[in-house]
Residue frames relative to the residue before (quaternion, step in Angstrom):
aa qw qx qy qz dx dy dz
M 1.0000 0.0000 0.0000 0.0000 0.00 0.00 0.00
T 0.4374 -0.7174 0.4795 0.2533 3.52 -0.95 0.90
T 0.5077 -0.6307 0.4811 0.3361 3.55 -1.21 0.47
P 0.6239 -0.5411 0.4017 0.3957 3.61 -1.19 0.46
L 0.6007 0.5637 -0.3608 0.4373 3.60 1.00 -0.68
F 0.6476 0.5211 -0.3046 0.4651 3.55 0.96 -0.95
Y 0.6736 0.4975 -0.3028 0.4550 3.60 0.87 -0.93
W 0.6945 0.4722 -0.3040 0.4498 3.58 0.87 -0.95
T 0.5960 0.5465 -0.3516 0.4717 3.60 1.18 -0.62
V 0.6759 0.4605 -0.3102 0.4847 3.65 0.82 -0.91
L 0.6284 0.5308 -0.3506 0.4477 3.60 0.95 -0.73
A 0.6550 0.5158 -0.3055 0.4600 3.57 0.91 -0.95
L 0.6764 0.4923 -0.2995 0.4587 3.64 0.87 -0.91
C 0.6492 0.5016 -0.3033 0.4847 3.56 0.96 -0.92
G 0.6652 0.5206 -0.3076 0.4380 3.58 0.93 -0.89
L 0.6304 0.5188 -0.3324 0.4722 3.57 1.01 -0.85
Y 0.6534 0.5186 -0.3165 0.4517 3.60 0.87 -0.87
V 0.6849 0.4937 -0.2783 0.4580 3.56 0.82 -1.08
F 0.6923 0.4590 -0.2926 0.4738 3.61 0.88 -0.81
W 0.6275 0.5289 -0.3057 0.4827 3.59 1.26 -0.44
R 0.8372 0.2198 -0.0690 0.4960 3.57 0.73 -1.07
G 0.6324 0.5670 -0.3469 0.3978 3.65 1.10 -0.45
G 0.5163 -0.5947 0.5361 0.3041 3.43 -1.49 0.23
A 0.7680 -0.3635 0.2540 0.4620 3.50 -1.32 -0.13
A 0.6332 0.5391 -0.3272 0.4487 3.60 0.95 -0.84
E 0.6782 0.4909 -0.2799 0.4697 3.57 0.89 -0.93
R 0.6592 0.4950 -0.3056 0.4764 3.58 1.01 -0.75
V 0.6230 0.5006 -0.3463 0.4912 3.57 1.01 -0.70
G 0.6556 0.5172 -0.3139 0.4518 3.62 0.90 -0.83
M 0.6649 0.4776 -0.3010 0.4891 3.59 0.97 -0.76
G 0.6079 0.5441 -0.3372 0.4699 3.57 1.13 -0.66
I 0.6222 0.5245 -0.3332 0.4761 3.57 1.03 -0.78
V 0.6679 0.5084 -0.3084 0.4475 3.60 0.94 -0.86
V 0.6701 0.5051 -0.2966 0.4558 3.55 0.98 -0.94
V 0.6708 0.4737 -0.3051 0.4822 3.60 0.87 -0.87
G 0.6421 0.5260 -0.3149 0.4603 3.58 0.98 -0.80
S 0.6425 0.5187 -0.3139 0.4687 3.59 1.01 -0.85
I 0.6565 0.5016 -0.3095 0.4707 3.60 0.90 -0.86
L 0.6918 0.4660 -0.2881 0.4704 3.58 0.84 -0.99
T 0.6141 0.5356 -0.3566 0.4570 3.63 1.00 -0.66
T 0.6440 0.5229 -0.3211 0.4569 3.57 0.97 -0.87
L 0.7006 0.4838 -0.2608 0.4550 3.52 0.95 -0.95
S 0.7436 0.4452 -0.2330 0.4411 3.57 1.09 -0.68
A 0.4690 0.6810 -0.4367 0.3544 3.56 1.33 -0.03
S 0.6151 -0.5434 0.4011 0.4069 3.56 -1.13 0.60
A 0.5243 -0.6710 0.4315 0.2977 3.55 -0.93 0.92
S 0.7272 0.4183 -0.2171 0.4991 3.57 0.99 -0.95
L 0.3906 -0.7358 0.5052 0.2255 3.54 -0.73 1.08
T 0.6028 0.5701 -0.3615 0.4253 3.63 1.18 -0.35
V 0.7668 0.2960 -0.2273 0.5222 3.61 1.11 -0.39
R 0.4212 0.7064 -0.4723 0.3171 3.63 1.23 -0.04
F 0.8568 0.1128 -0.1358 0.4845 3.54 -0.96 1.02
H 0.5208 0.6172 -0.4386 0.3943 3.63 1.21 0.26
S 0.7440 0.0760 -0.1262 0.6518 3.57 1.31 -0.10
I 0.7238 -0.4203 0.2819 0.4690 3.57 -1.29 0.25
E 0.3236 -0.7121 0.5981 0.1744 3.55 -1.05 0.89
V 0.2584 -0.8207 0.4896 0.1417 3.51 0.13 1.33
G 0.6520 0.5094 -0.3361 0.4499 3.63 0.84 -0.92
M 0.6802 0.4897 -0.2862 0.4643 3.60 0.86 -0.88
F 0.6111 0.5283 -0.3456 0.4774 3.54 1.07 -0.76
L 0.6754 0.4906 -0.3115 0.4539 3.66 0.81 -0.90
V 0.6214 0.5068 -0.3368 0.4935 3.62 1.05 -0.73
D 0.6369 0.5364 -0.3181 0.4533 3.63 0.89 -0.86
V 0.6637 0.4804 -0.3156 0.4787 3.59 0.91 -0.89
A 0.6550 0.4949 -0.3290 0.4667 3.64 0.89 -0.81
V 0.6440 0.5056 -0.3267 0.4722 3.66 0.94 -0.74
F 0.6461 0.4916 -0.3367 0.4769 3.62 0.94 -0.74
V 0.6323 0.4999 -0.3499 0.4774 3.64 0.87 -0.82
A 0.6728 0.4887 -0.3305 0.4464 3.66 0.82 -0.81
F 0.6583 0.4909 -0.3095 0.4795 3.61 0.98 -0.74
A 0.6297 0.5202 -0.3358 0.4691 3.61 1.02 -0.73
A 0.6411 0.4974 -0.3256 0.4853 3.61 1.00 -0.80
L 0.6190 0.5333 -0.3368 0.4680 3.60 0.99 -0.83
A 0.6569 0.5070 -0.3123 0.4625 3.61 0.91 -0.86
L 0.6409 0.5281 -0.3329 0.4467 3.61 1.02 -0.63
F 0.7942 0.3620 -0.1585 0.4615 3.58 0.91 -0.99
A 0.6551 0.5406 -0.3187 0.4207 3.57 1.10 -0.53
D 0.3952 -0.6960 0.5501 0.2384 3.53 -1.09 0.69
R 0.5168 0.6083 -0.4017 0.4489 3.53 0.90 0.99
F 0.4013 -0.7027 0.5215 0.2704 3.58 -1.22 0.47
W 0.5784 0.6306 -0.3894 0.3408 3.63 1.03 -0.65
P 0.6189 0.5447 -0.4094 0.3906 3.74 0.84 -0.54
L 0.5596 0.5745 -0.3953 0.4478 3.62 1.14 -0.46
W 0.6797 0.4613 -0.3059 0.4813 3.64 0.85 -0.84
V 0.6526 0.4956 -0.3316 0.4675 3.62 0.90 -0.75
A 0.6379 0.5057 -0.3447 0.4676 3.60 0.90 -0.75
G 0.6474 0.5268 -0.3206 0.4479 3.58 0.96 -0.79
L 0.6574 0.4881 -0.3066 0.4854 3.56 0.92 -0.89
Q 0.6546 0.5157 -0.3181 0.4521 3.57 0.92 -0.84
L 0.6256 0.5300 -0.3334 0.4653 3.60 1.07 -0.75
V 0.6221 0.5355 -0.3277 0.4678 3.59 1.04 -0.77
G 0.6711 0.4888 -0.2944 0.4733 3.55 0.97 -0.93
T 0.6500 0.5127 -0.3231 0.4586 3.58 1.04 -0.82
L 0.6800 0.4881 -0.2881 0.4651 3.59 0.93 -0.80
S 0.5697 0.5961 -0.4040 0.3960 3.58 1.14 -0.36
H 0.5113 0.6235 -0.4313 0.4047 3.61 1.19 -0.18
T 0.6104 0.5631 -0.3433 0.4387 3.54 1.21 -0.63
L 0.4435 0.6854 -0.4641 0.3437 3.66 1.17 -0.15
V 0.7002 0.4812 -0.2595 0.4591 3.50 0.94 -0.98
L 0.6292 0.5181 -0.3193 0.4835 3.58 1.13 -0.75
A 0.6755 0.5100 -0.3014 0.4390 3.61 1.00 -0.79
S 0.8139 0.0095 0.0142 0.5807 3.60 0.97 -0.71
S 0.3759 -0.7215 0.5379 0.2212 3.56 -0.90 0.85
Q 0.5923 0.5895 -0.3536 0.4202 3.59 1.33 -0.13
V 0.4379 0.6909 -0.4795 0.3176 3.62 1.21 -0.02
V 0.4225 -0.7046 0.5294 0.2118 3.48 -0.90 1.13
A 0.5922 -0.6127 0.4030 0.3338 3.57 -0.99 0.88
W 0.6720 0.4859 -0.3190 0.4589 3.61 0.88 -0.85
A 0.6296 0.5218 -0.3687 0.4420 3.66 0.98 -0.54
Y 0.6244 0.5269 -0.3091 0.4867 3.54 1.09 -0.81
A 0.6573 0.5114 -0.2976 0.4667 3.60 0.94 -0.89
V 0.6583 0.5103 -0.2981 0.4662 3.56 0.92 -0.91
T 0.6767 0.4771 -0.3172 0.4625 3.61 0.87 -0.86
Q 0.6359 0.5009 -0.3466 0.4740 3.62 1.13 -0.38
A 0.7425 0.4100 -0.2526 0.4655 3.60 0.88 -0.79
L 0.5279 0.6835 -0.4000 0.3067 3.60 1.12 -0.56
W 0.7384 0.4809 -0.2450 0.4043 3.58 0.78 -1.00
A 0.5193 0.6785 -0.3975 0.3347 3.57 1.18 -0.39
Y 0.6908 0.5054 -0.2785 0.4357 3.58 0.94 -0.96
P 0.6748 0.4580 -0.3288 0.4763 3.64 0.86 -0.74
I 0.6039 0.5416 -0.3610 0.4600 3.59 1.07 -0.63
L 0.6574 0.4850 -0.3181 0.4810 3.60 0.86 -0.81
L 0.6398 0.5180 -0.3286 0.4630 3.61 0.90 -0.77
I 0.6589 0.5033 -0.3182 0.4596 3.59 0.83 -0.88
I 0.6606 0.4981 -0.3120 0.4670 3.62 0.92 -0.81
V 0.6320 0.5197 -0.3247 0.4745 3.57 1.02 -0.80
I 0.6387 0.5051 -0.3182 0.4854 3.63 0.96 -0.85
G 0.6461 0.5195 -0.3225 0.4568 3.59 0.95 -0.81
A 0.6523 0.4989 -0.3184 0.4736 3.57 1.02 -0.73
A 0.6308 0.5290 -0.3145 0.4725 3.60 1.06 -0.82
R 0.6833 0.4736 -0.2898 0.4742 3.56 0.93 -0.86
H 0.5924 0.5433 -0.3595 0.4739 3.60 1.09 -0.68
H 0.6694 0.4957 -0.3111 0.4575 3.61 0.87 -0.93
R 0.6504 0.5076 -0.3237 0.4631 3.60 0.96 -0.79
R 0.6576 0.4998 -0.3211 0.4632 3.60 0.90 -0.80
L 0.6064 0.5623 -0.3232 0.4600 3.56 1.13 -0.85
K 0.7096 0.4639 -0.2752 0.4534 3.53 0.89 -0.89
L 0.6551 0.5285 -0.2951 0.4521 3.58 1.10 -0.73
S 0.8372 0.2019 -0.0752 0.5027 3.56 0.73 -1.07
G 0.5197 -0.6622 0.4173 0.3425 3.67 1.20 -0.16
A 0.7866 0.1206 -0.0826 0.6000 3.61 1.24 -0.21
D 0.0666 0.7628 -0.6417 0.0439 3.56 -1.16 0.56
P 0.1900 -0.8206 0.5265 0.1154 3.63 0.18 1.24
S 0.4181 -0.7318 0.4852 0.2331 3.56 -0.97 0.80
W 0.7844 0.3072 -0.1517 0.5170 3.56 1.09 -0.72
T 0.5251 -0.6113 0.4867 0.3373 3.52 -1.15 0.66
R 0.6083 -0.5854 0.4078 0.3479 3.54 -1.12 0.68
S 0.6508 0.5189 -0.3225 0.4508 3.58 1.03 -0.66
S 0.6683 0.5043 -0.3068 0.4527 3.63 1.19 -0.33
V 0.5407 0.6102 -0.4025 0.4164 3.55 1.27 -0.05
P 0.4936 -0.6869 0.4490 0.2879 3.60 -0.70 1.09
P 0.5946 -0.5588 0.4292 0.3872 3.65 -1.07 0.62
G 0.7648 0.3677 -0.2776 0.4503 3.56 -1.07 0.75
L 0.6636 0.4682 -0.3266 0.4835 3.61 1.12 -0.44
P 0.5265 -0.6633 0.4344 0.3068 3.51 -1.00 0.83
T 0.1815 -0.7519 0.6142 0.1566 3.59 -1.05 0.66
H 0.3182 -0.7602 0.5304 0.1988 3.56 -0.86 0.81
P 0.4584 -0.6647 0.5045 0.3057 3.55 -0.99 0.76
P 0.6338 -0.5276 0.3743 0.4241 3.57 -1.18 0.35
G 0.5965 0.5403 -0.4286 0.4106 3.58 -1.07 0.72
P 0.7408 -0.3962 0.2554 0.4786 3.53 -1.19 -0.09
T 0.3251 -0.7315 0.5663 0.1962 3.56 -1.04 0.79
P 0.5388 -0.6469 0.4214 0.3371 3.56 -0.99 0.65
């Protein structure tokens, strides 16, 4: 299992890259990860002796909220990567049910299933930011949101360079 310092370092490096190269959708996605990570840290059981020995209700609620946020992002973003991230987040969220299904689940197995999905999610968002940057260089524009998700009355820009 990785140390918290390692995770927060990877999160910071990925976040810097995404906010430097990514579009609005990638930045929103990274924002969801950052807020979710902070809330998960704050909602974990205070005592290390009881952590992951029963369902972590606070972490479960944070995971549900993060899943809903990524599912909404997948609906409105003009990107494919949020679907993958929402799917991985759903698997992580459902892993809380391991403890409900069996009281024999070992605490480290529960902890690993919670931490496992964070790294692929970060990698997918970084790849999304890199691909956004590449599309931006090739065509001059890469809208983050689908035209159908723009509220009525707001201007929509045609494909191509924006003024």
